[in-house]
Structures are given as structure tokens and as C-alpha cells.
C-alpha positions as CSV (number, residue, x, y, z in Angstrom):
1,X,-7.3,-97.6,106.1
2,X,-7.3,-98.7,102.5
3,X,-9.9,-97.3,100.1
4,X,-11.6,-100.7,99.7
5,X,-11.8,-101.0,103.5
6,X,-13.3,-97.5,103.8
7,X,-15.9,-98.3,101.1
8,X,-16.8,-101.6,102.9
9,X,-17.1,-99.7,106.2
10,X,-19.4,-97.1,104.7
11,X,-21.7,-99.8,103.2
12,X,-22.0,-101.5,106.6
13,X,-23.4,-98.4,108.3
14,X,-25.3,-97.0,105.3
15,X,-29.1,-97.2,105.8
16,X,-30.8,-99.9,103.8
17,X,-33.1,-98.8,101.0
18,X,-36.7,-100.1,101.6
19,X,-37.2,-103.2,99.4
20,X,-40.2,-103.7,97.1
21,X,-43.0,-105.4,99.1
22,X,-41.6,-104.2,102.4
23,X,-44.9,-103.1,103.9
24,X,-46.3,-106.6,103.5
25,X,-43.1,-108.0,105.0
26,X,-43.4,-105.7,108.0
27,X,-47.0,-106.8,108.5
28,X,-46.0,-110.5,108.2
29,X,-43.3,-110.0,110.9
30,X,-45.8,-108.3,113.2
31,X,-48.4,-111.0,112.8
32,X,-45.9,-113.9,113.3
33,X,-44.3,-112.2,116.4
34,X,-47.7,-111.5,117.9
35,X,-48.7,-115.2,117.7
36,X,-45.4,-116.2,119.4
37,X,-45.9,-113.9,122.4
38,X,-49.6,-114.4,123.0
39,X,-50.9,-117.4,124.9
40,X,-53.8,-119.3,123.3
41,X,-53.5,-117.3,120.1
42,X,-54.0,-119.6,117.1
43,X,-53.3,-117.1,114.4
44,X,-53.1,-113.4,113.5
45,X,-53.8,-110.9,110.8
46,X,-52.1,-107.5,110.3
47,X,-53.3,-104.8,107.9
48,X,-52.3,-101.3,107.0
49,X,-54.3,-98.4,105.6
50,X,-53.5,-94.8,104.9
51,X,-56.9,-93.7,103.6
52,X,-56.0,-94.6,99.9
53,X,-57.1,-97.6,97.9
54,X,-54.0,-99.7,98.7
55,X,-54.5,-101.9,101.8
56,X,-51.7,-104.4,102.3
57,X,-52.3,-107.3,104.7
58,X,-50.6,-110.4,106.1
59,X,-51.9,-113.6,107.7
60,X,-50.2,-116.3,109.7
61,X,-52.4,-119.0,108.2
62,X,-54.1,-119.2,104.8
63,X,-57.6,-119.8,106.4
64,X,-57.5,-116.4,107.9
65,X,-57.4,-114.7,104.5
66,X,-61.2,-115.1,104.2
67,X,-61.6,-113.3,107.5
68,X,-59.8,-110.2,106.1
69,X,-61.6,-110.3,102.7
70,X,-65.1,-110.5,104.2
71,X,-64.5,-107.5,106.4
72,X,-62.9,-105.3,103.6
73,X,-65.6,-106.2,101.1
74,X,-68.5,-105.5,103.4
75,X,-66.9,-102.7,105.4
76,X,-68.2,-104.4,108.5
77,X,-66.2,-106.2,111.2
78,X,-63.6,-105.7,113.9
79,X,-61.0,-104.3,111.4
80,X,-63.1,-101.5,110.0
81,X,-64.5,-100.6,113.5
82,X,-61.0,-100.5,115.0
83,X,-59.7,-98.4,112.1
84,X,-62.5,-95.9,112.6
85,X,-62.6,-95.8,116.4
86,X,-58.9,-96.1,117.1
87,X,-59.7,-98.4,120.0
88,X,-59.4,-102.2,120.5
89,X,-62.4,-104.3,119.4
90,X,-62.9,-107.4,121.4
91,X,-65.2,-110.4,120.6
92,X,-64.9,-112.8,123.6
93,X,-67.4,-115.3,122.2
94,X,-68.3,-115.2,118.5
95,X,-70.9,-117.9,119.0
96,X,-73.0,-115.6,121.1
97,X,-71.9,-112.3,119.6
98,X,-74.5,-110.8,117.3
99,X,-72.3,-108.2,115.6
100,X,-71.0,-108.6,112.1
101,X,-73.0,-111.6,110.9
102,X,-70.8,-112.3,107.8
103,X,-67.5,-112.0,109.7
104,X,-68.9,-114.3,112.5
105,X,-70.0,-116.9,110.0
106,X,-66.5,-117.1,108.4
107,X,-64.8,-117.1,111.8
108,X,-66.9,-119.8,113.3
109,X,-66.5,-121.9,110.1
110,X,-62.8,-121.7,110.7
111,X,-63.1,-122.8,114.3
112,X,-62.4,-119.3,115.7
113,X,-64.3,-118.6,118.9
114,X,-62.8,-115.3,120.0
115,X,-60.8,-112.4,118.6
116,X,-59.4,-109.0,119.4
117,X,-58.3,-106.3,116.9
118,X,-55.9,-103.6,118.0
119,X,-55.3,-100.4,116.0
120,X,-52.0,-98.6,115.9
121,X,-51.8,-95.1,114.4
122,X,-48.7,-93.2,113.2
123,X,-49.0,-90.1,111.1
124,X,-51.8,-90.9,108.6
125,X,-51.2,-94.7,108.7
126,X,-53.4,-97.1,110.7
127,X,-52.1,-100.6,111.3
128,X,-54.4,-103.2,112.7
129,X,-53.4,-106.4,114.4
130,X,-56.1,-109.1,114.8
131,X,-55.5,-112.1,117.1
132,X,-57.6,-115.2,117.0
133,X,-58.2,-118.1,119.4
134,X,-60.1,-121.4,119.4
135,X,-61.1,-120.7,123.1
136,X,-63.8,-118.3,124.4
137,X,-62.4,-115.2,126.2
138,X,-58.8,-116.3,125.8
139,X,-57.6,-113.0,124.4
140,X,-59.0,-110.6,127.0
141,X,-55.5,-109.6,128.3
142,X,-53.9,-109.4,124.9
143,X,-54.2,-105.6,124.4
144,X,-52.2,-105.1,127.6
145,X,-49.4,-107.5,126.6
146,X,-46.3,-107.3,124.5
147,X,-48.3,-107.0,121.3
148,X,-49.0,-103.4,122.1
149,X,-45.3,-102.5,121.8
150,X,-45.0,-104.7,118.7
151,X,-47.8,-102.9,116.9
152,X,-46.5,-99.4,117.8
153,X,-43.1,-100.3,116.5
154,X,-44.5,-101.8,113.3
155,X,-46.6,-98.7,112.6
156,X,-43.6,-96.3,113.2
157,X,-41.3,-98.4,111.0
158,X,-43.8,-98.4,108.2
159,X,-44.2,-94.6,108.3
160,X,-40.4,-94.3,108.3
161,X,-40.1,-96.7,105.4
162,X,-42.7,-94.8,103.4
163,X,-41.0,-91.4,104.1
164,X,-37.6,-92.9,103.0
165,X,-39.1,-94.2,99.8
166,X,-40.6,-90.8,99.1
167,X,-37.3,-89.1,99.8
168,X,-35.5,-91.5,97.4
169,X,-38.1,-90.8,94.7
170,X,-37.6,-87.1,95.1
171,X,-33.9,-87.4,94.9
172,X,-34.3,-89.4,91.6
173,X,-36.5,-86.7,90.2
174,X,-34.0,-84.0,91.2
175,X,-31.1,-86.0,89.7
176,X,-33.0,-86.4,86.5
177,X,-33.8,-82.6,86.4
178,X,-30.1,-81.8,87.0
179,X,-29.0,-84.2,84.3
180,X,-31.4,-82.6,81.8
181,X,-30.6,-79.0,82.7
182,X,-27.5,-78.7,80.4
183,X,-29.4,-79.8,77.2
184,X,-32.3,-77.5,78.1
185,X,-29.9,-74.6,78.5
186,X,-28.3,-75.3,75.2
187,X,-31.6,-75.5,73.5
188,X,-32.7,-72.2,75.0
189,X,-29.5,-70.6,73.7
190,X,-30.2,-71.8,70.2
191,X,-33.8,-70.6,70.3
192,X,-32.6,-67.2,71.6
193,X,-30.1,-67.0,68.7
194,X,-32.7,-68.0,66.1
195,X,-35.5,-65.8,67.3
196,X,-33.4,-63.0,68.8
197,X,-35.4,-63.3,72.1
198,X,-34.5,-63.4,75.7
199,X,-34.1,-66.5,77.9
200,X,-37.6,-66.5,79.4
201,X,-39.2,-66.3,76.0
202,X,-37.0,-69.1,74.7
203,X,-37.9,-71.4,77.6
204,X,-41.6,-70.6,77.1
205,X,-41.3,-71.6,73.4
206,X,-39.7,-75.0,74.3
207,X,-42.5,-75.6,76.9
208,X,-45.2,-74.8,74.2
209,X,-43.6,-77.2,71.8
210,X,-43.5,-79.9,74.6
211,X,-47.1,-79.4,75.4
212,X,-48.3,-79.2,71.8
213,X,-46.4,-82.4,70.8
214,X,-47.0,-84.3,74.1
215,X,-43.3,-84.9,74.5
216,X,-41.0,-84.3,77.5
217,X,-39.2,-81.0,77.6
218,X,-35.9,-82.8,77.6
219,X,-36.8,-84.6,74.3
220,X,-37.8,-81.3,72.7
221,X,-34.6,-79.7,73.8
222,X,-32.5,-82.6,72.6
223,X,-34.1,-82.4,69.1
224,X,-33.4,-78.6,69.0
225,X,-29.8,-79.1,70.0
226,X,-29.3,-82.0,67.6
227,X,-30.5,-79.8,64.6
228,X,-28.7,-76.7,65.9
229,X,-31.9,-74.8,65.2
230,X,-31.6,-75.4,61.4
231,X,-34.9,-75.5,59.7
232,X,-36.8,-74.5,62.8
233,X,-36.8,-70.7,62.2
234,X,-40.4,-70.5,60.9
235,X,-41.9,-73.0,63.4
236,X,-40.2,-71.4,66.4
237,X,-41.1,-67.9,65.2
238,X,-44.8,-68.9,64.9
239,X,-44.9,-70.0,68.5
240,X,-43.9,-66.5,69.7
241,X,-46.9,-64.8,68.1
């Protein structure tokens, strides 16, 4: 096999790096697929929360955005309840339901008469899928349908994507550290020569300069190497006292 062919083959089977905005795309796919496979469902909302401030969401119709906003602002509604309890939250007739007054008002104003919110937990991530209908009691069987498998898959994929992004970030940091190691070693050697100290003391001196000047250690090391220690004898010696 030619080198070009081998490279092309490797690219075909290499795992894709998660794209920016991927969590929102995963949620959008979940919401769209849920509507397609649920009878009498007029729209869906998917959200994700890992306990931090960021809470991405996706809606199948712009009118449903207000239903998400009112719940997250007030902390009251099917989504917060489902996130906390870990169990489905069903509202078979929002006209008669007396829970969550603000949510009900927005839902009824949009023509929504019933809803069900399903939570899916994976690791420390909770994904919710809310389904809406114009008909009373139309979504009673939804928690037992295919949306269950869709939600579980989406939550698992989002945790996997997040772990992959964290691994890539760690690799980038490790690569940066490895690339900066030679110049730091050179700077330590220069400091050892100038001060007549050991390697640990030389490294400690560079760190103190970095902290005192609010510069990265690699920047300080590069400056020392560039000057070859010339003119630094007095300043470096003062840092060892």
C-alpha cells in the first residue's frame, strides 16, 4: 500500500475530535429525533446540566425557547423537578394542573396542553428531554417508548465527548510542557553556572522570577538563555538570599 493510501486509511478510522458547539448539536439531534418517533408530539426541548453554570439547550421550535427560559429563571417547572428527582415529570392537562404557575402560563399561551419531561443521567451530567403536545394526555406512554433509548444514548455520548475534549486539552498542555522543557533546562544550567548552585536551587530561582514578574516560566527561561546570564549575576544572587 502506498504511503498516501495508508495515511488516507488512517484518517478514515481515526476518531473525530469533538467540534465546538457539539453539546448543543447533540441536544438538537435528540430533540428532533424524539419528535419524529413520538405520536402527537408537537415539539421538544433538550437540556444538559453538570452542576456548573453552563446549561446548553436545544428546541425544535422557537416558541419553545420561552418555556425553557421561564423554568431556568424561576427554578420551578418540570425541568428543574426532573433534574432533582431523576424521574419523569408528567403534566397530562396543563389547563387543570396547578403546579408551576409561570410555566403553565407560557405553555398555555403557546397552545401546549400536555408535557412530559424525562431525565437521563450519566456520570455527573443530567440530560432532560421535554415533549409537548396540543392534546390532553397524549404523551402518557412516551416515557416507555423509543425516546428512552434516545435519551440514554445522548447522555452517554455527551459524557464521552466531554472526556475526549478533556483528554485533548491535557495532551496539549503536556505537549507545551515538553516543548518548553529544553529552554528551561538551558536556563537552569546558566543560573547554576552564574550562582554556583545546584539544579533545584536554580529552578527555584527561575520560579521566583516568574512569580515576581507575573510572567510564564518559559518566558523567564527564554530571557535568561537569550542573555546567557550576562548582567544577571546581581539580580539572580539576590533571589537566593
